[in-house]
C-alpha positions as CSV (number, residue, x, y, z in Angstrom):
1,X,-6.6,-1.3,-5.5
2,X,-7.5,1.0,-8.4
3,X,-4.4,3.1,-7.8
4,X,-2.1,0.0,-8.2
5,X,-3.6,-0.6,-11.6
6,X,-3.2,3.1,-12.8
7,X,-6.7,4.4,-11.9
8,X,-7.1,8.0,-10.6
9,X,-10.1,7.0,-8.6
10,X,-12.4,4.0,-8.1
11,X,-16.1,4.5,-7.3
12,X,-18.5,1.8,-6.1
13,X,-22.3,2.4,-5.9
14,X,-23.7,2.8,-2.4
15,X,-26.1,-0.1,-2.5
16,X,-28.2,-2.1,-0.1
17,X,-25.1,-3.8,1.3
18,X,-23.8,-0.4,2.3
19,X,-27.1,0.5,3.8
20,X,-27.2,-2.7,5.9
21,X,-23.7,-2.0,7.2
22,X,-24.6,1.5,8.2
23,X,-27.7,0.1,9.9
24,X,-25.4,-2.3,11.9
25,X,-23.3,0.6,13.0
26,X,-26.4,2.6,14.1
27,X,-25.8,5.1,11.3
28,X,-28.7,4.2,9.0
29,X,-29.7,7.9,8.8
30,X,-26.4,8.7,7.1
31,X,-27.1,6.4,4.1
32,X,-27.3,8.1,0.7
33,X,-27.8,6.1,-2.5
34,X,-24.9,6.6,-4.9
35,X,-25.5,5.6,-8.5
36,X,-24.2,6.8,-11.9
37,X,-26.5,9.1,-13.8
38,X,-29.1,7.2,-15.9
39,X,-27.6,8.8,-19.1
40,X,-23.9,8.2,-18.2
41,X,-21.7,7.1,-21.0
42,X,-18.8,4.6,-20.7
43,X,-15.7,4.2,-22.8
44,X,-15.4,0.5,-21.9
45,X,-18.0,-1.9,-20.4
46,X,-17.1,-5.3,-19.0
47,X,-19.5,-8.0,-18.0
48,X,-18.5,-10.3,-15.1
49,X,-20.4,-13.6,-14.8
50,X,-20.4,-14.4,-11.1
51,X,-21.1,-18.1,-11.6
52,X,-17.9,-18.4,-13.7
53,X,-15.5,-16.7,-11.2
54,X,-12.9,-18.9,-9.6
55,X,-10.6,-18.1,-6.7
56,X,-7.7,-15.9,-7.7
57,X,-4.4,-15.0,-6.2
58,X,-1.8,-12.3,-6.8
59,X,1.7,-13.7,-7.1
60,X,4.9,-11.9,-5.8
61,X,5.5,-9.1,-5.9
62,X,2.6,-6.9,-7.2
63,X,-1.1,-6.7,-6.6
64,X,-1.6,-6.8,-10.4
65,X,0.2,-10.1,-10.9
66,X,-3.0,-12.1,-10.7
67,X,-3.6,-15.8,-11.7
68,X,-6.2,-18.4,-10.7
69,X,-5.3,-20.2,-7.5
70,X,-5.4,-23.5,-9.4
71,X,-2.3,-22.3,-11.4
72,X,-0.1,-22.2,-8.2
73,X,-1.9,-24.9,-6.2
74,X,0.5,-27.1,-4.3
75,X,3.3,-24.6,-3.7
76,X,4.4,-24.9,0.0
77,X,3.7,-22.1,2.3
78,X,5.2,-20.9,5.6
79,X,2.5,-18.4,6.7
80,X,-1.2,-17.7,6.1
81,X,-2.3,-14.2,7.3
82,X,-5.9,-13.0,7.4
83,X,-7.1,-9.5,8.2
84,X,-5.5,-6.0,8.1
85,X,-6.4,-2.5,9.1
86,X,-7.5,-1.6,5.6
87,X,-10.5,-3.5,4.4
88,X,-11.8,-6.8,6.1
89,X,-15.3,-7.1,7.5
90,X,-16.8,-9.5,9.9
91,X,-17.4,-12.3,7.3
92,X,-13.7,-12.1,6.4
93,X,-12.8,-13.5,9.9
94,X,-16.0,-15.5,10.5
95,X,-15.8,-17.6,7.3
96,X,-12.1,-18.6,7.9
97,X,-13.0,-19.4,11.6
98,X,-15.8,-21.7,10.4
99,X,-13.4,-23.4,7.9
100,X,-10.8,-24.2,10.6
101,X,-13.4,-25.0,13.3
102,X,-12.6,-28.5,14.7
103,X,-9.4,-28.6,12.6
104,X,-5.7,-28.1,13.6
105,X,-3.2,-26.0,11.7
106,X,0.1,-27.9,11.1
107,X,2.8,-26.9,13.6
108,X,5.1,-25.7,10.8
109,X,2.6,-23.1,9.5
110,X,2.1,-19.7,11.1
111,X,-1.6,-18.9,10.8
112,X,-1.9,-15.2,11.8
113,X,-5.1,-13.3,12.5
114,X,-5.0,-9.5,12.4
115,X,-8.3,-8.0,13.6
116,X,-9.5,-4.8,11.9
117,X,-10.4,-3.0,15.1
118,X,-11.1,-3.4,18.8
119,X,-14.8,-3.6,18.0
120,X,-14.1,-6.4,15.6
121,X,-12.4,-8.4,18.3
122,X,-15.4,-7.8,20.6
123,X,-17.8,-9.2,18.0
124,X,-15.6,-12.2,17.1
125,X,-15.4,-13.0,20.8
126,X,-19.1,-12.6,21.4
127,X,-20.1,-14.8,18.4
128,X,-17.6,-17.5,19.2
129,X,-15.4,-17.1,16.1
130,X,-12.4,-16.1,18.1
131,X,-12.5,-19.3,20.1
132,X,-12.6,-21.3,16.8
133,X,-9.5,-19.5,15.6
134,X,-7.6,-20.0,18.8
135,X,-8.5,-23.7,19.0
136,X,-7.2,-24.2,15.5
137,X,-3.8,-22.9,16.5
138,X,-4.1,-19.4,15.0
139,X,-2.0,-16.6,16.4
140,X,-4.3,-13.6,17.1
141,X,-2.7,-10.2,17.2
142,X,-3.8,-6.8,18.4
143,X,-5.8,-4.6,16.0
144,X,-3.7,-2.3,13.8
145,X,-1.4,-2.2,10.8
146,X,0.8,-5.1,12.0
147,X,2.1,-7.4,9.3
148,X,0.6,-5.5,6.4
149,X,3.3,-2.8,6.8
150,X,6.0,-5.0,8.4
151,X,5.2,-4.3,12.0
152,X,5.5,-7.9,13.1
153,X,4.6,-11.2,11.5
154,X,7.5,-10.7,9.0
155,X,7.8,-14.0,7.0
156,X,11.0,-16.0,6.7
157,X,13.3,-15.1,3.9
158,X,12.3,-16.6,0.5
159,X,9.4,-18.6,1.9
160,X,5.9,-18.2,0.7
161,X,3.4,-16.1,2.8
162,X,-0.3,-15.8,1.9
163,X,-1.9,-12.6,3.0
164,X,-5.3,-10.9,2.6
165,X,-3.7,-7.4,2.9
166,X,-3.8,-4.9,0.0
167,X,-0.2,-4.9,-1.2
168,X,2.7,-7.3,-1.7
169,X,5.5,-5.0,-3.0
170,X,9.0,-6.2,-2.4
171,X,10.2,-5.9,1.2
172,X,6.9,-4.4,2.4
173,X,6.6,-7.1,5.1
174,X,9.9,-6.1,6.7
175,X,11.7,-9.0,5.1
176,X,13.9,-8.0,2.2
177,X,13.7,-11.4,0.4
178,X,10.0,-11.9,1.0
179,X,7.6,-13.9,-1.2
180,X,4.1,-12.7,-0.6
181,X,0.9,-13.8,-2.4
182,X,-2.4,-11.9,-1.9
183,X,-5.5,-14.0,-1.7
184,X,-9.0,-14.3,-0.2
185,X,-9.6,-15.2,3.4
186,X,-11.0,-18.6,2.2
187,X,-7.9,-19.4,0.3
188,X,-5.7,-18.3,3.2
189,X,-7.6,-20.5,5.7
190,X,-7.6,-23.5,3.4
191,X,-3.9,-23.2,2.7
192,X,-3.2,-22.9,6.4
193,X,-4.8,-26.2,6.9
194,X,-3.0,-28.0,4.1
195,X,0.4,-26.3,4.3
196,X,0.4,-25.5,0.6
197,X,-1.5,-23.1,-1.7
198,X,-5.0,-24.6,-1.9
199,X,-8.1,-23.8,-3.8
200,X,-10.7,-23.7,-1.0
201,X,-13.2,-25.5,-3.2
202,X,-11.2,-28.7,-2.8
203,X,-11.6,-28.9,1.0
204,X,-15.0,-30.7,0.8
205,X,-13.3,-33.6,-1.0
206,X,-10.0,-33.6,1.0
207,X,-11.2,-32.6,4.5
208,X,-15.0,-33.0,4.4
209,X,-15.4,-29.2,4.8
210,X,-18.3,-27.7,2.9
211,X,-18.3,-23.9,2.3
212,X,-19.6,-22.3,5.5
213,X,-23.2,-21.2,5.6
214,X,-22.5,-17.9,7.2
215,X,-25.4,-15.5,7.8
216,X,-24.7,-11.9,8.4
217,X,-26.1,-10.8,11.8
218,X,-28.6,-8.0,11.9
219,X,-27.1,-6.7,15.2
220,X,-23.5,-6.4,16.2
221,X,-21.7,-4.8,19.1
222,X,-21.0,-1.1,18.4
223,X,-18.6,0.3,21.0
224,X,-17.6,3.9,20.8
225,X,-16.5,4.3,24.4
226,X,-12.9,4.5,23.5
227,X,-13.4,7.3,21.0
228,X,-12.6,10.8,22.3
229,X,-13.9,13.9,20.5
230,X,-11.5,16.8,19.9
231,X,-11.5,19.4,22.7
232,X,-13.8,22.3,22.1
233,X,-10.9,24.7,22.9
234,X,-7.6,23.2,21.6
235,X,-4.4,24.4,23.1
236,X,-1.5,23.5,25.3
237,X,2.0,22.4,24.6
238,X,2.8,19.4,22.3
239,X,5.1,17.1,24.3
240,X,7.8,15.5,22.2
241,X,10.0,12.6,23.1
242,X,13.6,12.4,21.9
243,X,12.6,10.4,18.8
244,X,10.1,12.9,17.6
245,X,11.6,15.6,15.4
246,X,10.1,18.6,13.7
247,X,9.6,18.6,9.9
248,X,12.5,19.8,7.8
249,X,12.5,23.5,6.9
250,X,10.9,23.8,3.4
251,X,12.0,26.4,0.9
252,X,10.1,27.8,-2.1
253,X,11.0,26.4,-5.5
254,X,14.3,28.1,-6.5
255,X,14.7,30.1,-9.7
256,X,16.9,27.3,-11.1
257,X,17.6,23.7,-10.2
258,X,20.9,21.9,-11.2
259,X,22.1,18.6,-9.9
260,X,22.9,15.0,-10.7
261,X,20.3,12.2,-11.4
262,X,21.2,10.4,-8.1
263,X,18.7,7.6,-8.8
264,X,17.1,6.3,-12.1
265,X,14.4,3.7,-11.8
266,X,12.0,1.9,-14.1
267,X,8.2,1.5,-14.2
268,X,5.9,0.9,-11.2
269,X,8.3,1.9,-8.5
270,X,6.3,1.8,-5.3
271,X,6.5,4.0,-2.2
272,X,7.7,0.8,-0.4
273,X,10.8,0.9,-2.6
274,X,11.3,4.6,-2.1
275,X,10.7,4.6,1.7
276,X,10.6,1.0,3.0
277,X,8.2,-0.2,5.8
278,X,9.2,-2.8,8.3
279,X,9.9,-3.1,12.1
280,X,13.4,-1.7,11.7
281,X,12.3,1.5,10.0
282,X,8.8,2.4,11.3
283,X,9.8,3.1,14.9
284,X,11.4,6.3,13.4
285,X,8.3,7.4,11.6
286,X,8.2,10.6,13.6
287,X,11.9,11.3,13.0
288,X,12.6,12.4,9.4
289,X,16.4,12.7,9.8
290,X,16.6,9.1,11.0
291,X,14.1,7.5,8.7
292,X,15.8,9.1,5.7
293,X,18.7,6.6,6.2
294,X,16.4,4.0,4.4
295,X,15.5,6.1,1.4
296,X,15.7,3.9,-1.8
297,X,17.3,1.2,0.4
298,X,15.2,-1.5,-1.3
299,X,16.8,-0.6,-4.6
300,X,20.3,0.3,-3.5
301,X,21.7,-0.4,0.0
302,X,24.0,2.5,0.7
303,X,22.0,5.2,-1.2
304,X,21.8,7.3,2.0
305,X,25.6,7.6,2.1
306,X,25.7,8.7,-1.6
307,X,22.9,11.2,-1.0
308,X,24.5,12.8,2.1
309,X,27.9,13.0,0.3
310,X,26.2,14.6,-2.7
311,X,24.1,17.2,-0.8
312,X,21.3,19.2,-2.2
313,X,20.0,19.5,-4.9
314,X,19.7,16.2,-6.7
315,X,17.0,14.6,-8.9
316,X,15.3,11.3,-9.5
317,X,14.3,10.0,-13.0
318,X,11.5,7.4,-13.1
319,X,9.4,5.4,-15.5
320,X,5.6,5.2,-15.6
321,X,3.4,5.0,-12.5
322,X,6.2,6.3,-10.2
323,X,5.2,6.2,-6.6
324,X,2.5,3.6,-6.7
325,X,1.2,1.9,-3.6
326,X,0.9,3.1,-0.1
327,X,0.2,6.8,0.3
328,X,2.9,7.4,3.0
329,X,4.1,11.0,3.0
330,X,7.5,9.8,4.1
331,X,8.3,8.7,0.5
332,X,8.4,12.5,-0.3
333,X,9.5,13.9,3.1
334,X,12.6,11.8,3.6
335,X,14.0,12.3,0.0
336,X,13.4,16.1,0.4
337,X,15.3,16.0,3.7
338,X,18.3,14.4,1.8
339,X,18.2,17.0,-0.9
340,X,15.9,15.8,-3.7
341,X,14.3,18.8,-5.4
342,X,12.8,17.5,-8.6
343,X,11.5,14.3,-10.1
344,X,11.3,13.5,-13.9
345,X,9.0,10.6,-14.6
346,X,6.9,9.2,-17.5
347,X,3.9,9.3,-15.2
348,X,3.0,9.4,-11.5
349,X,0.7,7.6,-9.1
350,X,-1.8,10.3,-8.2
351,X,-1.3,10.4,-4.4
352,X,2.5,10.4,-4.6
353,X,2.4,13.2,-7.1
354,X,0.3,15.2,-4.6
355,X,2.8,14.4,-1.8
356,X,5.7,15.6,-3.9
357,X,3.9,18.9,-4.5
358,X,3.0,19.2,-0.8
359,X,6.7,18.8,0.2
360,X,8.4,21.1,-2.4
361,X,9.6,18.5,-4.8
362,X,8.8,19.5,-8.4
363,X,7.1,16.6,-10.3
364,X,7.8,16.8,-14.0
365,X,6.7,14.5,-16.8
366,X,8.3,13.3,-20.0
367,X,6.2,14.1,-23.1
368,X,8.4,11.7,-25.0
369,X,9.5,8.4,-23.5
370,X,12.7,8.5,-25.6
371,X,13.9,11.5,-23.4
372,X,13.6,9.2,-20.4
373,X,15.6,6.5,-22.2
374,X,18.3,9.1,-23.0
375,X,19.2,9.9,-19.4
376,X,21.7,7.9,-17.4
377,X,22.1,7.8,-13.7
378,X,24.7,10.3,-12.7
379,X,24.0,12.7,-15.6
380,X,23.9,16.4,-14.5
381,X,20.5,18.0,-15.3
382,X,20.0,21.7,-15.4
383,X,16.6,23.5,-15.1
384,X,17.9,27.0,-15.6
385,X,14.5,28.9,-15.5
386,X,12.3,26.4,-13.7
387,X,10.4,28.8,-11.4
388,X,9.6,31.2,-14.2
389,X,8.5,28.4,-16.5
390,X,6.3,26.7,-13.8
391,X,4.5,30.0,-13.4
392,X,4.1,30.8,-17.1
393,X,2.9,27.5,-18.7
394,X,3.0,23.8,-18.7
395,X,6.5,23.1,-20.0
396,X,9.9,23.2,-18.4
397,X,13.2,23.2,-20.3
398,X,15.8,20.6,-19.2
399,X,19.5,20.6,-20.3
400,X,21.5,17.4,-19.9
401,X,24.9,19.0,-19.3
402,X,26.6,15.6,-19.3
403,X,25.4,14.7,-22.7
404,X,25.0,18.2,-24.0
405,X,21.3,17.7,-25.0
406,X,18.2,19.8,-24.3
407,X,14.5,18.6,-24.1
408,X,11.2,19.8,-22.6
409,X,9.2,18.1,-19.9
410,X,5.6,18.9,-18.8
411,X,3.9,19.7,-15.5
412,X,0.3,19.8,-14.1
413,X,0.8,22.6,-11.6
414,X,-1.1,25.8,-11.6
415,X,0.8,29.1,-11.2
């Protein structure tokens, strides 16, 4: 989750835990130790005392909105959801299964289990954990993205859902008025049992459930029979159904860009807010013209109508960390299709910045935050020599024709 917190990259050492995992996967020969150089220097060093850590939870609606579980303990929940396609390992399903073993989830709680992969399902079945989950009343779904990106398991409006997925940005679940907390599998399982946000350490006193003594198996099922290698000689026709459309035609950056600020947003706008997820939208993932109807819909319902009436070009002005969150390319592709040709932001999330570049939207950055503050939605911005300036240096001149002001913005593109 480094990108959500403003990091460009996050590196973890390849330690003995990684080596054990690769051994389980019959890939021990691929292990390479990864450690910082012995003489590496650090600007900031933090020491974490593991015996002082307590269960934490991210409140709605940001992965960075973290507090101790004890701070929100007792709030009623509607759903507890474990798993996703992104990060959980075997213990993240096994330990919750052992917590609920012999227990029954209250009928008003939806306890959802989203296996990471088909192989994970095979192992959970073979080891008996899947039976424990079923017997508790859990709903087990097929492996895939599922509820993490709003493809099913959408929570009821305004009711609390606990999830072990990576992100809880507004509306990501497919429910516009969602209320999603991010937590550990142990907290999710404990809360599913009680019907309210629960510190799992309290279960021994309330339910007689001690923390499970789970031992990682040395051997697991490794099934690669469903994996197909690419053909040695690629070729043939690509068959497209009626809902699969070709990408829009891209044009080189023009000599000049002039258009209105069709949308101005604040800090930490996520790609879920630019291009929403959810079961209504994602069936059109391969159809850019159709999916563009939901651009900025989380911020302004009806934006699509304004954009189509305006036509190309138009611009977006954003605050810091613009485009944080999920790396979906559609958050650049669909706005481009509607006519967006430049973005002016205080700063960008790294992957979204790259996607803007890939799809011919010029990402510019305010050197002075006051220039951001001085622009209103609807102002006409003129970049009279943008292509020439992009090729020459790292500044681009912008004229606000509405307010008759001029300022410079920066860019990080090479010629």
